[in-house]
Each structure stands twice: as structure tokens, then as C-alpha cells.
C-alpha positions, 0 to 999 in steps of 0.5 A, spaced: 376 548 749 374 547 757 379 542 761 377 536 764 378 532 769 377 525 773 378 524 780 379 519 784 378 518 792 383 514 797 380 512 803 385 511 809 383 508 816 388 510 822 391 504 826 387 505 833 387 502 840 382 502 845 383 510 847 386 513 841 387 513 833 394 514 831 395 518 825 401 516 822 404 523 818 410 519 814 405 514 811 400 519 809 406 523 806 408 517 802 400 517 800 400 523 798 407 523 794 406 517 790 399 520 787 403 526 785 408 523 782 403 520 778 399 526 776 394 527 782 392 534 785 390 533 792 384 537 792 380 534 799 381 531 805 375 529 809 374 525 815 369 521 817 366 516 822 364 510 820 361 504 824 365 506 830 372 508 825 375 514 824 376 514 816 380 519 812 377 520 804 383 523 800 379 526 793 384 527 787 384 530 781 387 530 775 387 534 768 385 529 762 
């Protein structure tokens, strides 16, 4: 039987000031650990600019 997976995408928006983005690795670790403890495995991280803001898409998968 083939393995089957479900996927989940979490969008994270760093805080920003006028000139810089603040990326908080501690908050990112909390997000990753929360989903990891629920059985989700991180498979992709994509940074995107959307309407003048920079955001990250974290894509997770877990086996059904």
C-alpha cells in the first residue's frame, strides 16, 4: 500500500521597522517544535514578498 500524507502550510510574518525585518529564531523554534510534537515534519520554507511585506511559508507533512 502506498504511503499517504496530509500537508499544512503555516504563514509567519516577521516584525518590521522602517528599514529592517526582525526575524526571531526563538519564536520560529516554538512554531517548529509545536508542529513537530503533533507529528508534522517540515518539508519546505519559502520566503515571499507580498504586498510590500516579506513573509515565510512553512510547509509541513505527516503520514495519514
